[in-house]
C-alpha angles and dihedrals in degrees: 000000000000118000123227118225125189115224119228115261119250118230090254092050091047091050092050093045093048093047093049093047092047092050091048091052091051091047092052097043096088089053091054091047091051095048099042099072091048092052094044090051090050092051091047093049097045098035090226125131100206137048114215092322088291107091130028131193116220129191115222116214117252117265126231111231132180117241093237099196090053092047091050091049092048096048096039111165091006092063095100090059089065100041127092136173121242122231115264114261131203129227136169126246136178117249096208 
């Protein structure tokens, strides 16, 4: 039985693939935003967490956040002792 191997993408192929996928995501985003409230309302009304074994609603746990204005007020002049800069990160964006 022959084996299938996937060849490594060239930079040009990767750029084209990434650009097409990014544009498709942006094109589909309004459809997701239109459908989401309808589905969430359905799940709320029925009390179910899945729709025909195709879509599931999940509840994310609450996050604990600092009240930054209160922290700044509390620390006052000592605030710089507790601050640090993050390392720069890279991301891709379309230039169109």
